[in-house]
C-alpha positions as CSV (number, residue, x, y, z in Angstrom):
1,M,91.9,145.8,85.8
2,N,93.0,146.9,89.3
3,S,94.0,143.5,90.8
4,N,95.9,145.2,93.5
5,A,92.8,145.6,95.7
6,D,92.7,144.0,99.1
7,G,89.0,143.5,99.2
8,A,85.8,145.4,99.1
9,G,82.6,145.9,101.1
10,G,82.2,144.8,104.7
11,F,82.0,147.0,107.7
12,T,82.8,150.4,106.4
13,R,82.4,154.2,106.8
14,R,80.8,154.5,103.5
15,K,78.0,152.0,104.3
16,L,77.4,153.7,107.7
17,L,76.6,157.0,105.9
18,V,74.2,155.4,103.4
19,G,70.6,156.5,104.0
20,G,71.3,159.6,106.0
21,G,74.0,158.5,108.4
22,L,72.8,157.2,111.8
23,G,69.5,158.8,111.4
24,I,66.0,157.6,110.3
25,G,67.0,156.9,106.7
26,L,69.4,154.1,107.7
27,V,67.0,152.6,110.2
28,L,64.2,152.6,107.6
29,A,66.5,151.1,105.0
30,W,67.4,148.3,107.3
31,G,63.7,147.6,108.0
32,A,63.5,146.0,104.5
33,W,66.4,143.7,105.2
34,P,65.9,140.0,106.3
35,R,65.8,139.5,110.1
36,R,66.7,135.9,110.0
37,Y,69.6,134.1,108.3
38,Q,69.9,130.5,107.4
39,P,72.8,128.4,108.8
40,N,75.6,127.7,106.3
41,L,76.7,124.6,108.1
42,R,75.4,121.8,105.8
43,P,74.5,118.3,107.2
44,A,75.8,115.3,105.3
45,P,73.7,112.1,105.1
46,G,73.1,110.8,108.5
47,E,73.8,114.2,110.2
48,H,71.2,116.5,111.7
49,L,71.5,120.2,112.1
50,F,71.0,122.0,115.4
51,G,71.4,125.6,114.5
52,P,74.3,127.4,112.8
53,W,77.0,126.0,115.1
54,L,76.2,122.4,115.5
55,K,75.2,119.1,113.9
56,I,75.1,115.7,115.4
57,A,75.5,112.5,113.4
58,E,73.5,109.3,113.9
59,D,76.7,107.5,114.9
60,G,77.1,110.0,117.8
61,K,79.7,112.3,116.3
62,V,79.3,115.9,117.3
63,I,80.4,118.3,114.6
64,I,80.9,122.0,115.6
65,G,81.1,124.7,113.0
66,I,83.9,127.3,113.5
67,P,83.8,130.6,111.8
68,Q,87.1,131.9,113.1
69,S,90.5,131.4,111.4
70,E,92.7,128.8,113.1
71,S,96.3,130.0,112.9
72,G,97.7,128.1,115.8
73,Q,95.9,130.0,118.6
74,G,93.6,127.1,119.3
75,V,90.3,128.7,118.4
76,Y,89.0,125.4,117.0
77,T,89.4,123.7,120.4
78,A,88.3,126.6,122.6
79,L,85.0,127.3,120.8
80,A,84.3,123.6,120.5
81,Q,84.8,123.2,124.2
82,I,82.2,125.8,125.0
83,V,79.6,124.2,122.7
84,A,80.4,120.6,123.7
85,G,80.6,121.5,127.4
86,E,77.1,123.1,127.4
87,L,75.8,120.2,125.4
88,G,77.2,117.5,127.6
89,A,79.1,115.8,124.8
90,D,81.9,113.3,125.1
91,W,85.1,115.1,124.0
92,R,86.2,112.0,122.2
93,S,83.2,112.3,119.8
94,V,83.7,116.0,119.0
95,A,85.0,117.2,115.6
96,V,85.1,120.7,114.1
97,Q,84.3,122.0,110.6
98,P,85.3,125.4,109.4
99,V,82.4,127.4,108.0
100,S,82.3,130.1,105.4
101,P,81.4,133.7,106.5
102,S,77.8,134.4,107.5
103,P,75.9,137.2,109.2
104,L,75.3,134.7,112.0
105,F,79.0,134.8,112.9
106,A,79.6,138.6,112.8
107,N,82.1,139.9,115.3
108,G,80.3,142.7,117.1
109,V,82.9,142.9,119.8
110,L,85.6,143.8,117.3
111,A,83.3,146.0,115.3
112,R,82.8,148.2,118.5
113,E,86.4,148.1,119.5
114,W,87.7,149.1,116.1
115,A,84.9,151.6,115.3
116,P,87.1,154.6,116.4
117,A,89.4,153.9,113.5
118,F,86.9,152.5,111.0
119,L,84.2,155.2,111.3
120,P,84.1,159.1,111.4
121,E,85.5,160.7,114.5
122,K,82.3,161.7,116.3
123,I,80.6,158.4,115.6
124,G,83.6,156.1,116.3
125,L,84.5,157.5,119.6
126,D,81.0,156.9,120.9
127,A,81.0,153.2,119.7
128,G,80.3,151.8,123.2
129,Q,77.2,153.9,123.8
130,K,73.7,153.3,122.7
131,P,72.3,153.7,120.1
132,I,75.7,153.6,118.3
133,A,76.6,150.2,119.8
134,H,73.3,148.7,118.6
135,I,73.8,150.1,115.1
136,L,77.3,148.8,115.0
137,N,76.2,145.3,116.0
138,E,73.5,145.5,113.3
139,M,76.0,146.7,110.7
140,A,78.5,143.9,111.6
141,S,75.8,141.3,110.9
142,R,74.4,142.8,107.7
143,D,77.8,143.5,106.3
144,I,79.1,140.0,107.3
145,F,81.9,141.4,109.5
146,V,83.4,138.0,110.2
147,V,86.8,138.8,111.5
148,T,89.4,137.0,113.5
149,G,91.6,139.4,115.4
150,G,92.0,141.5,118.5
151,S,91.9,138.5,120.9
152,S,88.1,138.6,120.4
153,S,87.0,135.1,119.6
154,I,86.1,134.0,123.1
155,R,84.9,137.4,124.1
156,Q,82.5,137.5,121.2
157,F,81.4,133.9,120.8
158,E,81.3,132.4,124.3
159,K,77.6,133.2,124.8
160,P,76.4,132.1,121.3
161,C,78.4,128.9,121.7
162,R,76.8,128.2,125.1
163,E,73.4,128.9,123.6
164,A,74.1,126.5,120.7
165,G,75.1,123.7,123.0
166,A,72.2,124.4,125.4
167,T,69.7,124.3,122.5
168,A,70.8,120.9,121.3
169,R,70.9,119.7,124.9
170,V,67.3,120.7,125.6
171,L,66.1,119.1,122.3
172,L,67.8,115.9,123.1
173,C,66.3,115.9,126.6
174,Q,62.9,116.6,125.1
175,A,63.2,113.6,122.8
176,A,64.3,111.3,125.6
177,A,61.6,112.6,128.0
178,A,59.0,111.8,125.4
179,R,60.2,108.2,125.3
180,W,60.2,108.0,129.1
181,D,57.0,109.9,129.6
182,T,58.5,112.4,131.9
183,D,59.3,116.1,132.0
184,W,62.4,117.0,130.0
185,E,63.6,119.3,132.8
186,Q,64.1,116.1,134.9
187,C,66.6,114.8,132.4
188,Q,70.4,115.2,132.6
189,V,73.2,114.8,130.1
190,D,76.5,113.1,130.7
191,K,79.3,112.4,128.2
192,G,77.1,111.9,125.2
193,F,74.1,110.4,127.0
194,V,70.7,111.7,128.2
195,T,70.0,110.2,131.6
196,F,67.0,110.0,134.0
197,G,67.7,108.1,137.1
198,K,69.2,104.8,136.0
199,K,67.9,105.2,132.5
200,R,70.1,106.6,129.7
201,I,70.0,106.9,126.0
202,A,72.9,107.9,123.7
203,F,72.7,111.1,121.7
204,A,73.1,109.0,118.6
205,D,69.7,107.3,119.3
206,L,67.9,110.6,119.8
207,V,69.2,113.0,117.2
208,A,66.6,112.2,114.4
209,E,63.7,112.9,116.8
210,A,65.4,115.8,118.5
211,A,66.2,117.7,115.3
212,G,62.5,118.0,114.5
213,L,61.5,119.5,117.9
214,D,61.3,123.2,118.8
215,P,63.3,124.5,121.8
216,P,61.8,126.7,124.5
217,S,62.5,130.4,124.4
218,P,64.8,131.4,126.0
219,V,66.9,128.3,126.2
220,P,68.1,127.7,129.7
221,L,71.9,127.7,130.1
222,N,73.7,125.6,132.7
223,P,74.0,127.5,136.0
224,S,77.8,127.9,135.5
225,P,79.9,128.3,132.4
226,R,82.4,125.9,134.0
227,N,81.6,122.3,133.4
228,R,83.2,119.0,132.5
229,L,84.8,120.6,129.4
230,S,84.7,124.4,129.5
231,G,87.2,125.6,132.1
232,R,89.4,122.5,132.0
233,D,92.4,121.3,129.9
234,A,91.3,119.3,126.9
235,P,93.4,117.9,124.0
236,R,93.6,120.2,121.0
237,L,91.4,119.0,118.2
238,D,93.9,120.1,115.5
239,L,97.0,118.6,117.1
240,S,96.8,115.0,115.8
241,S,96.2,116.2,112.2
242,K,99.2,118.5,112.4
243,V,101.4,115.7,113.7
244,D,100.4,113.2,111.1
245,G,100.3,115.7,108.2
246,S,96.6,115.3,107.4
247,A,95.8,119.0,108.3
248,S,94.9,121.0,105.3
249,F,96.6,124.3,104.7
250,A,96.2,126.3,101.5
251,G,99.4,124.8,100.1
252,D,98.2,121.3,100.8
253,I,95.2,121.4,98.5
254,R,95.5,119.1,95.5
255,L,93.0,119.1,92.7
256,P,93.0,117.2,89.4
257,D,95.0,118.8,86.6
258,M,96.3,121.5,89.0
259,L,99.0,123.9,88.2
260,F,101.3,126.0,90.4
261,A,102.2,129.7,90.3
262,S,104.6,132.1,91.7
263,V,104.2,135.9,91.6
264,K,106.3,139.0,91.7
265,G,105.4,142.6,92.2
266,G,107.4,145.8,92.1
267,P,108.8,148.1,94.8
268,I,106.5,149.4,97.6
269,G,104.3,152.1,96.3
270,R,102.5,153.0,93.1
271,T,104.3,150.6,90.8
272,I,103.5,149.7,87.2
273,L,104.7,146.6,85.4
274,K,106.6,148.0,82.3
275,S,107.9,144.9,80.6
276,V,108.7,141.2,81.0
277,N,110.7,138.8,78.9
278,S,108.0,136.2,78.7
279,K,109.9,134.0,76.2
280,A,112.6,133.4,78.8
281,A,110.1,131.8,81.1
282,F,109.5,128.9,78.7
283,K,113.1,127.9,78.8
284,I,112.4,126.4,82.2
285,K,110.9,122.9,81.9
286,G,107.3,122.8,83.1
287,V,106.3,126.4,82.5
288,V,102.8,126.7,81.1
289,N,101.8,130.3,81.1
290,V,102.8,133.8,82.1
291,V,100.1,136.0,83.5
292,R,100.7,139.7,83.7
293,T,98.6,142.6,85.0
294,D,99.3,146.3,85.5
295,N,101.0,145.7,88.9
296,W,102.4,142.2,89.0
297,V,103.4,139.2,86.9
298,A,103.0,135.5,87.7
299,V,104.5,132.4,86.1
300,V,102.4,129.2,86.0
301,A,104.0,125.8,85.8
302,T,103.5,122.2,86.5
303,N,105.5,122.6,89.8
304,W,106.2,125.6,92.0
305,W,109.9,125.5,91.8
306,A,109.8,125.9,88.0
307,A,107.4,128.8,88.3
308,N,109.5,130.6,90.8
309,K,112.7,130.0,88.9
310,A,111.1,131.3,85.7
311,L,110.3,134.5,87.5
312,D,114.0,135.3,87.7
313,N,114.4,134.6,84.0
314,I,111.7,137.0,82.8
315,T,113.4,139.9,84.5
316,P,110.3,142.1,85.1
317,V,110.8,145.8,85.0
318,F,108.7,148.1,87.1
319,S,108.3,151.9,87.3
320,I,107.2,153.7,90.5
321,K,105.4,156.9,90.8
322,G,105.6,159.2,93.8
323,R,107.8,158.8,96.9
324,V,110.1,155.8,97.3
325,A,110.3,154.0,100.6
326,D,113.6,154.9,102.3
327,S,114.4,154.4,106.0
328,G,116.2,157.7,106.3
329,K,113.3,159.7,104.9
330,I,110.8,157.7,107.1
331,A,112.8,158.7,110.2
332,D,112.7,162.3,109.1
333,S,108.9,162.2,108.6
334,L,108.4,160.8,112.0
335,S,110.6,163.4,113.7
336,S,109.0,166.2,111.8
337,A,105.5,165.0,112.7
338,I,106.1,164.8,116.4
339,A,107.9,168.1,116.5
340,N,105.6,170.1,114.3
341,G,102.3,168.3,114.2
342,P,99.5,168.6,113.7
343,G,98.4,166.2,116.3
344,T,95.1,165.1,117.8
345,R,94.6,165.0,121.6
346,M,92.9,161.8,122.5
347,V,93.2,162.0,126.3
348,R,93.1,165.1,128.5
349,L,93.1,164.9,132.3
350,G,93.8,168.0,134.5
351,D,96.5,170.5,133.5
352,V,99.8,168.9,132.5
353,D,101.4,172.2,131.4
354,A,100.9,173.6,134.9
355,T,102.9,170.8,136.4
356,L,105.9,171.5,134.1
357,T,106.5,175.1,135.2
358,K,109.2,176.3,137.5
359,E,106.5,177.5,139.9
360,A,105.2,174.0,140.3
361,G,108.4,173.0,142.0
362,T,108.6,169.7,140.0
363,R,111.4,167.8,138.4
364,V,110.9,167.2,134.7
365,L,112.1,164.3,132.6
366,N,111.9,163.9,128.8
367,A,112.6,160.8,126.7
368,D,112.2,159.8,123.1
369,Y,111.7,156.2,122.1
370,T,111.8,154.8,118.5
371,I,110.3,151.7,117.0
372,S,111.4,150.2,113.7
373,A,108.9,148.7,111.2
374,A,108.2,145.1,112.2
375,V,107.3,142.3,109.8
376,H,104.9,139.5,110.6
377,A,107.1,136.6,109.4
378,P,104.7,133.6,109.9
379,I,106.1,130.2,109.0
380,E,103.6,129.9,106.1
381,T,103.9,132.6,103.4
382,R,100.7,133.7,101.8
383,S,99.1,130.8,99.8
384,A,95.9,130.2,98.0
385,T,94.3,127.6,95.7
386,A,91.5,128.3,93.2
387,E,89.5,126.8,90.5
388,F,87.4,128.9,88.0
389,R,84.7,126.9,86.1
390,N,81.4,127.9,84.5
391,G,81.6,131.4,85.8
392,R,82.2,130.4,89.4
393,L,85.3,130.5,91.5
394,N,86.2,128.0,94.3
395,L,88.8,129.4,96.6
396,W,90.9,127.7,99.3
397,L,92.4,130.3,101.5
398,A,93.2,131.2,105.1
399,S,92.0,134.7,105.9
400,Q,91.2,136.8,108.9
401,T,88.5,138.6,106.9
402,P,87.0,135.9,104.7
403,Q,84.2,137.9,103.3
404,S,86.6,140.6,102.1
405,A,88.6,137.8,100.5
406,R,85.6,136.7,98.6
407,E,84.8,140.2,97.5
408,A,88.5,140.9,96.5
409,A,88.4,137.8,94.3
410,A,85.1,138.6,92.8
411,S,86.1,142.2,92.0
412,A,89.3,141.1,90.4
413,I,87.6,138.9,87.8
414,G,84.3,140.7,87.4
415,V,81.9,138.2,88.9
416,D,79.3,138.5,91.7
417,V,80.5,137.7,95.2
418,D,77.9,135.0,95.4
419,D,79.8,133.2,92.6
420,V,82.8,132.9,94.9
421,T,82.8,129.9,97.3
422,L,85.5,130.2,100.0
423,F,86.7,127.0,101.7
424,P,88.5,128.2,104.9
425,V,91.7,126.3,105.8
426,M,94.1,126.6,108.7
427,A,97.0,129.0,108.7
428,G,100.5,128.3,109.6
429,G,100.6,131.4,111.9
430,S,99.4,134.8,111.0
431,F,100.0,137.4,113.7
432,D,97.6,139.6,111.7
433,R,99.4,138.9,108.4
434,N,96.2,137.4,107.0
435,F,94.3,140.6,107.0
436,D,95.9,141.1,103.6
437,N,93.7,139.6,100.8
438,L,95.7,140.7,97.8
439,I,96.5,137.0,97.1
440,A,92.7,136.3,96.7
441,A,92.6,138.8,93.8
442,Q,95.8,137.4,92.3
443,I,94.8,133.7,92.4
444,A,91.3,134.6,91.0
445,V,92.9,136.3,88.0
446,I,95.4,133.5,87.4
447,A,92.8,130.7,87.7
448,K,90.4,132.4,85.3
449,E,93.2,133.0,82.7
450,V,94.7,129.5,82.7
451,G,91.4,127.7,82.9
452,R,92.7,125.1,85.3
453,P,93.0,124.7,89.1
454,V,96.0,126.7,90.3
455,Q,97.9,127.0,93.5
456,L,99.7,130.3,94.2
457,I,102.4,130.5,96.9
458,W,104.3,133.6,97.6
459,S,108.1,133.3,98.0
460,R,109.5,134.4,101.3
461,A,111.0,137.5,99.6
462,E,107.7,138.4,98.0
463,D,105.9,137.9,101.3
464,L,108.2,140.2,103.1
465,V,108.1,142.9,100.4
466,R,104.3,142.8,100.3
467,D,103.9,142.7,104.1
468,H,101.7,145.3,105.7
469,V,104.3,146.1,108.3
470,R,103.7,147.3,111.8
471,T,104.3,151.1,111.6
472,P,107.6,152.6,112.7
473,A,106.9,155.0,115.4
474,I,108.3,157.6,117.8
475,G,107.1,158.1,121.4
476,R,107.9,161.4,123.0
477,L,107.2,161.3,126.7
478,T,107.4,164.0,129.3
479,A,106.6,163.8,133.0
480,S,107.0,165.9,136.2
481,L,107.8,164.5,139.6
482,D,106.7,166.2,142.8
483,Q,108.8,166.5,146.0
484,E,107.6,163.0,147.2
485,G,108.6,161.4,143.9
486,R,105.1,160.9,142.6
487,I,104.1,161.7,139.0
488,A,102.5,165.1,139.0
489,G,101.8,165.2,135.2
490,M,102.6,163.1,132.2
491,S,102.4,163.7,128.4
492,V,102.6,160.9,125.8
493,R,102.9,161.9,122.2
494,V,103.0,159.2,119.5
495,A,104.0,159.7,115.9
496,A,102.9,156.8,113.8
497,A,101.0,155.9,110.6
498,S,97.3,155.6,110.8
499,S,97.5,151.8,110.3
500,M,94.0,150.9,111.3
501,R,92.6,153.6,109.1
502,E,94.6,152.0,106.3
503,L,93.1,148.6,107.1
504,A,89.6,150.1,107.1
505,N,90.2,151.6,103.6
506,R,91.5,148.3,102.3
507,I,88.4,146.5,103.6
508,D,86.4,149.3,101.9
509,G,87.8,148.1,98.6
510,Q,90.7,150.5,98.1
511,S,94.1,149.2,96.9
512,A,96.9,149.2,99.4
513,V,98.3,152.3,97.9
514,E,95.0,154.1,97.8
515,A,94.2,153.1,101.3
516,R,97.5,154.5,102.6
517,K,97.0,157.8,100.7
518,S,93.4,158.1,102.0
519,A,94.5,157.5,105.6
520,A,97.4,160.0,105.5
521,G,96.9,162.8,107.9
522,E,93.9,161.2,109.6
523,F,94.2,160.7,113.3
524,D,93.8,157.1,114.4
525,A,92.4,156.4,117.8
526,L,93.8,152.9,117.8
527,A,97.3,154.2,117.2
528,I,97.4,155.1,120.8
529,D,96.0,151.8,122.1
530,G,98.0,150.9,125.2
531,A,99.4,154.4,125.7
532,V,97.0,155.2,128.5
533,P,98.9,154.0,131.6
534,P,97.0,152.0,134.2
535,Y,98.3,154.3,136.9
536,A,96.4,157.1,138.8
537,I,97.9,160.2,137.2
538,S,95.9,163.3,137.8
539,N,97.3,165.4,134.9
540,M,97.8,163.6,131.6
541,T,97.6,164.1,127.9
542,I,97.9,161.6,125.1
543,D,98.3,162.8,121.4
544,H,98.5,161.0,118.1
545,F,100.6,162.6,115.4
546,P,99.6,160.9,112.1
547,V,102.5,160.4,109.7
548,D,102.2,160.0,105.9
549,L,104.7,157.2,105.2
550,P,105.5,155.7,101.8
551,I,105.0,152.2,103.1
552,I,102.0,150.0,103.6
553,T,101.2,149.4,107.3
554,G,98.7,147.3,109.1
555,P,97.9,145.5,112.3
556,W,100.5,143.3,114.0
557,R,100.1,141.0,116.9
558,S,98.8,143.1,119.8
559,L,98.4,146.1,117.5
560,A,99.6,149.5,118.9
561,H,100.0,147.9,122.4
562,S,103.2,146.4,121.1
563,Y,105.0,149.8,120.9
564,N,103.0,151.9,123.3
565,C,103.6,149.6,126.2
566,F,107.3,149.8,125.4
567,F,107.1,153.6,125.5
568,V,105.1,153.8,128.8
569,E,106.7,151.0,130.8
570,S,110.2,152.0,129.8
571,F,109.5,155.6,130.8
572,I,107.9,154.5,134.1
573,D,111.1,152.7,134.9
574,E,113.1,155.8,134.1
575,L,110.9,157.9,136.4
576,S,111.2,155.4,139.2
577,Q,115.0,155.7,139.0
578,K,114.9,159.5,139.0
579,A,112.4,159.4,141.9
580,G,114.7,157.1,143.8
581,I,111.9,154.6,144.4
582,E,112.2,150.9,143.7
583,P,110.3,150.1,140.4
584,L,107.7,147.8,141.9
585,S,106.8,150.1,144.8
586,F,106.7,153.1,142.3
587,R,104.1,151.3,140.3
588,M,102.1,149.9,143.2
589,Q,101.6,153.3,144.8
590,M,99.9,154.5,141.6
591,L,97.6,151.5,141.1
592,V,94.3,152.9,142.3
593,D,91.3,150.6,141.6
594,Q,93.5,148.3,139.6
595,T,93.3,145.3,142.0
596,R,93.8,142.7,139.3
597,L,96.9,144.2,137.8
598,A,98.3,144.8,141.3
599,R,97.9,141.2,142.1
600,C,99.8,140.3,139.0
601,L,102.6,142.6,140.0
602,T,102.9,141.3,143.6
603,G,102.5,137.8,142.4
604,V,105.3,137.9,139.8
605,A,107.5,139.6,142.3
606,S,107.1,136.7,144.7
607,M,107.3,134.1,142.0
608,A,110.5,135.5,140.5
609,G,112.2,136.5,143.7
610,W,112.2,140.2,142.7
611,D,115.3,141.9,144.1
612,G,114.2,145.5,143.4
613,G,116.0,145.7,140.1
614,V,119.1,147.0,141.8
615,S,122.2,147.9,139.9
616,G,123.9,144.7,138.6
617,S,120.9,142.5,139.2
618,S,120.0,142.1,135.5
619,N,116.2,142.1,136.4
620,G,113.6,144.2,134.8
621,L,109.9,144.7,135.5
622,A,107.0,145.7,133.2
623,C,103.2,145.2,133.3
624,H,100.2,145.8,131.0
625,S,96.5,145.5,130.7
626,M,94.5,145.0,127.5
627,R,91.3,143.3,126.2
628,G,90.1,142.8,129.8
629,S,93.3,140.9,130.8
630,H,96.3,141.8,132.8
631,I,100.0,140.6,133.0
632,A,103.1,141.4,134.9
633,I,106.5,140.3,133.7
634,I,110.0,140.1,135.2
635,A,112.9,139.5,132.8
636,S,116.4,138.5,133.6
637,A,118.7,139.7,130.8
638,R,122.2,141.0,130.0
639,T,124.2,141.9,127.0
640,S,126.9,139.6,125.6
641,E,129.3,139.4,122.7
642,N,126.4,137.9,120.7
643,G,123.9,140.7,121.6
644,V,121.1,140.5,124.1
645,R,120.9,137.3,126.2
646,V,117.6,136.7,128.1
647,E,118.0,134.1,130.7
648,R,114.5,133.9,132.3
649,I,111.1,135.4,131.9
650,S,108.4,135.1,134.6
651,A,104.8,136.1,134.1
652,M,101.8,136.4,136.3
653,V,98.6,136.6,134.3
654,D,94.9,137.3,135.0
655,C,92.8,136.6,131.9
656,G,89.5,136.1,133.7
657,R,87.8,132.8,133.5
658,L,89.8,130.4,131.4
659,I,88.1,128.1,128.8
660,N,91.2,125.9,128.4
661,P,94.1,126.7,130.8
662,D,96.6,124.7,128.7
663,L,95.6,126.7,125.6
664,A,95.9,129.9,127.5
665,R,99.4,128.9,128.7
666,Q,100.4,128.1,125.2
667,Q,99.2,131.5,124.0
668,I,100.9,133.4,126.8
669,E,104.2,131.5,126.2
670,G,104.0,132.0,122.5
671,G,103.2,135.7,123.0
672,I,106.2,136.1,125.3
673,I,108.5,134.5,122.6
674,F,106.9,136.9,120.0
675,G,107.6,139.8,122.4
676,L,111.2,138.6,122.8
677,A,111.5,138.5,119.0
678,Q,110.2,142.1,118.9
679,A,112.8,143.1,121.4
680,V,115.7,141.8,119.4
681,G,114.5,141.5,115.8
682,V,111.6,141.2,113.3
683,A,112.5,144.6,111.9
684,T,113.2,145.8,108.5
685,D,114.6,149.0,106.9
686,F,113.7,150.2,103.4
687,E,116.0,151.1,100.5
688,N,114.8,152.3,97.1
689,G,111.3,151.0,97.7
690,W,112.4,147.6,98.8
691,T,112.6,146.0,102.3
692,T,116.2,145.3,103.3
693,V,115.2,141.8,104.5
694,S,114.1,138.9,102.2
695,R,114.8,135.8,104.3
696,L,113.8,134.7,107.8
697,R,117.5,134.5,108.8
698,E,117.8,138.2,108.2
699,I,115.4,139.3,110.8
700,D,117.1,138.0,113.9
701,L,114.4,135.7,115.1
702,P,115.3,133.8,118.3
703,V,115.9,130.1,117.7
704,L,115.1,127.3,120.1
705,A,118.5,127.3,121.8
706,D,118.0,131.0,122.6
707,I,114.6,130.7,124.3
708,P,115.0,131.5,128.0
709,E,113.3,129.7,130.8
710,I,109.7,130.8,130.8
711,I,107.5,130.5,133.9
712,V,103.8,131.4,133.6
713,E,101.3,131.3,136.4
714,F,97.6,132.3,136.3
715,I,95.5,134.0,138.9
716,R,92.2,132.1,139.3
717,S,89.4,134.5,138.4
718,D,85.6,134.4,138.0
719,N,85.7,137.5,135.8
720,E,84.5,137.3,132.2
721,P,87.1,135.8,129.8
722,G,89.6,138.4,128.6
723,G,91.8,138.4,125.6
724,V,94.7,135.9,125.7
725,S,96.5,135.5,122.3
726,E,98.1,139.0,122.3
727,L,98.6,139.6,126.0
728,G,102.0,138.0,126.3
729,V,103.6,140.3,123.7
730,P,103.7,144.0,124.8
731,A,105.4,143.9,128.2
732,V,108.3,141.7,127.2
733,A,110.4,144.3,125.4
734,P,110.2,146.9,128.1
735,A,110.9,144.3,130.8
736,V,114.0,143.3,128.9
737,A,115.1,146.9,128.3
738,N,114.6,147.6,132.0
739,A,116.7,144.5,132.9
740,L,119.5,145.7,130.6
741,F,119.5,149.0,132.4
742,S,119.8,147.2,135.8
743,A,122.6,145.1,134.4
744,A,124.8,147.7,132.8
745,G,123.2,151.1,133.6
746,V,122.6,151.8,129.9
747,R,119.1,152.9,128.9
748,L,118.1,151.5,125.5
749,R,115.2,153.4,123.9
750,E,114.9,151.7,120.5
751,L,113.3,148.5,119.2
752,P,115.0,146.3,118.3
753,L,117.2,146.9,121.3
754,L,120.5,146.1,119.6
755,S,121.5,145.8,116.0
756,R,122.4,142.2,116.6
757,G,120.0,139.6,117.8
758,L,120.3,136.9,120.4
């Protein structure tokens, strides 16, 4: 049994090629598939279903189904606001219910954006063009590509949520109009009531009749997406349950006769469990069973502490095949890759080489930047609860790819995926940690073997060792400045693992080790996300140099933007110094057709009292655009005897039209703190196949007393909503590094910036 797999099936290269690739064979094969899917939101007695997103109870409660994983980003609230706002519901009557994966909730936006890494080169790079985009949308639905990530929830689901609310609104108005003998178009909705002149009827009194009616096609939306709810602050729906402890995380599930398990695997790589002293486990009171596979061992007990303590007693011995993870060798691999290639040119504009010659009369600057592997370190370690009975598995788990989690569990114990029922629960943070579904396979194996409900919680040490870290990377940047101090040409070369290719292979059913091996040497278009500067540079090249690393890598909050923005914005600051032009002016003169980002830069300069970043000012500037949103940051920082001290961070943000301004502020502030953590910590080295960190205190996370004053302002915008949850991360580290240069004249080109944290 290979229970080391992360999941199978889903949106994959293999399935795209079935039936003759993108040709007639695939289209004909799809013709036999169902065109309609039934909602998996089930009404309880007294509730009436209004499509896959919404049900309304006869007591007036409005229950909105949410397919996305709630990990603190507020997706339960934001999506519910859109539905309820279009419906005209009273926010006090709104509740949410997580729903299991369904084709109806496929994330086509993410499928298209990730296609360059998930699909073959020639197909993936044309993902935004027809007919490729249409086929990708179709694949996402048919393969149940229900994924939370890439700041995509609002961008993908605002329209379906509006349509869901509008459909129920029209049906309620039709039911009321029938009673009043008038046209339904003359009816209005207001805070849970349908009104017509001075007449009004509560939703609760209409739902039974309304649910049996047919809506018009197309369903008319309200004239504006802004209304009494959407576009305004509203209390978070998950807040009270988190405060009073009633919110359910995977570790909160309690079932009759339930046991608890802890697990331990070997070093990073192709490890095999050689031996365990199982008898020693039973010396700990409460131990019930020891479950072992080829790759890991788990102890099951009546409480988790007993299970975890027994793991130490059984002294598992592992052997490892192939290369062993070691930071020194990883650094050598990165250096060799960027120096010797082969690389893949992803962007080519003009002739960069011509601008670097003596005949061009330019000044040339080179700089190398290095990034350490970063861990996710959410508060909640990976946790899952399962019950196997009568050939079926019930699974309680927080996952960003829930369908892959079901498939991983089914494959591990040899049952059909339809025999696995997933109950989504909230996550205590994720930052893309929950793309890993290894725990789904583990808990399935354990639950089947012990024959009782089991809860598995990874220890912090196990969570850090098994982490799919953000790849270490090197950025080698070269630029030429003309006589006026403008950038004549620029080259960006990035050496990094093909992390998103690894993720694609894991979703395709490969084990973490197999996925890494398959991705080795493949270029990854998403590895250079964020490396294309927003500036008008006539001559530019951007290359990815894939590196075969003996570690497992994966997406991390803001993906490759987190390191590429550091490369580019740090280098732009260096170029401005060499050109003798103040950093803000240097950027502004290159922002052609970038009005929104330019407004962020000028806005933050005014807000923070930008002084030009002169020597000794301790102020640094950086900006970034991603997922249709824009941000500019000014940081005030200096070094002290305790490391880096950041005193203030100011941010001006344009995220397009906001669904909930307060939620957006929370996400930007949280992203800024995450970016600050990236600047000073969250890194790990590797020795003999193990991470060098095993506790949160070892990764230099900023604590509350170290958080600087954070000031965030938004530019009001009528543009379509852009991504919010990741936007605050990328520009913080370069802004801090640039501030440290202005403070002390020392240019730091590594992340973390110093070996010691705040």
